[in-house]
C-alpha positions in Angstrom: 23.0 -39.2 21.0 21.0 -36.3 19.5 23.0 -33.5 17.9 20.5 -30.7 18.4 22.0 -29.2 21.5 21.2 -25.6 22.4 24.0 -23.1 21.4 25.2 -20.3 23.6 26.4 -17.1 22.0 28.4 -14.8 24.3 28.7 -11.2 23.4 30.6 -8.2 24.8 32.6 -10.1 27.4 36.0 -8.9 26.3 37.4 -5.4 26.4 40.3 -4.7 23.9 43.5 -3.3 25.4 46.5 -1.9 23.4 49.5 -4.2 23.3 52.0 -3.7 26.1 55.3 -5.6 26.4 56.1 -7.3 29.7 59.1 -5.1 30.3 61.9 -6.3 32.5 65.5 -6.0 31.6 68.3 -4.4 33.6 66.3 -1.8 35.5 67.6 1.7 35.8 71.2 2.4 34.6 73.8 3.2 37.2 74.5 6.9 37.8 77.7 8.3 36.3 80.8 8.7 38.4 81.6 12.4 39.0 85.4 12.1 38.8 85.8 9.2 36.3 89.5 9.5 35.9 90.2 9.9 39.7 88.0 6.9 40.4 89.8 4.8 37.8 93.2 5.8 39.1 92.2 4.8 42.6 91.0 1.4 41.4 94.3 0.9 39.4 96.3 1.7 42.5 94.3 -0.9 44.4 95.0 -3.5 41.6 98.7 -2.6 41.7 98.8 -3.2 45.4 97.6 -6.8 45.0 100.2 -9.6 45.3 101.9 -10.6 42.0 100.1 -13.9 41.4 102.6 -15.2 38.8 105.8 -14.5 40.7 104.5 -15.5 44.1 103.2 -18.8 42.8 99.6 -18.2 43.8 96.6 -19.6 42.1 94.8 -16.3 42.4 93.6 -13.7 44.9 90.3 -13.1 46.7 88.8 -9.7 46.1 85.8 -8.0 47.7 84.0 -5.3 45.8 81.2 -3.0 46.9 78.5 -1.2 45.0 77.9 2.5 45.2 75.1 3.5 47.6 71.6 2.4 46.4 73.0 0.9 43.2 73.3 -2.7 42.1 76.4 -4.6 41.1 76.6 -5.9 37.6 77.0 -9.5 38.8 77.2 -11.0 35.3 80.3 -9.0 34.5 81.9 -10.2 37.7 81.8 -13.8 36.6 84.0 -13.8 33.5 87.5 -13.6 32.1 89.4 -15.3 34.9 87.2 -13.8 37.6 84.8 -16.1 39.6 81.9 -14.7 41.6 81.8 -16.6 44.9 79.3 -14.7 46.9 77.1 -11.7 46.7 75.3 -10.0 49.7 73.2 -7.0 50.2 73.1 -4.8 53.4 70.9 -1.9 54.4 72.3 0.6 56.9 70.7 4.0 57.7 68.4 3.7 54.6 71.4 3.1 52.2 71.6 -0.2 50.4 74.9 -1.6 49.3 75.8 -4.8 47.6 79.1 -6.5 48.1 80.6 -9.4 46.2 83.5 -11.8 47.0 85.5 -12.8 43.9 88.4 -15.1 43.1 90.7 -13.7 40.4 93.4 -15.6 38.6 96.3 -13.7 37.0 94.3 -13.5 33.8 91.3 -12.2 35.8 93.4 -9.4 37.4 94.7 -8.3 34.0 91.2 -8.4 32.7 90.0 -6.1 35.6 92.9 -3.7 34.8 91.9 -3.5 31.2 88.2 -2.8 32.2 89.2 -0.1 34.6 91.5 1.5 32.0 88.6 1.4 29.5 86.2 2.9 32.1 88.6 5.8 32.6 88.4 7.0 29.0 85.0 5.7 27.9 82.0 8.1 27.8 78.7 6.6 29.1 75.6 7.5 27.2 72.8 9.4 29.1 
């Protein structure tokens, strides 16, 4: 087989572009709560109104949480520390999107939620 084949030289086919990362990540951060302390106290009262899992001999309680209007739930944080994410839905009504999640929380999970809410009450969120 002869080795003297014609060669093709291609020029000026590519155009350089500056590097740009793919992006991705968490999207836009949630908006800050206007009355952080009041919101935390309302959540703590709701947690206090739950049945006492340990004394009632229950394996846990079912909870339903809802996002603020047009904001997403942090689903990864809803599936840890004694809390199990069972279902997540999204609904749109009058142009407002809300996500809701059904959770199962053990006694450890309820205590973990309480600690997170207490931390939320005093923690400053960066801009």
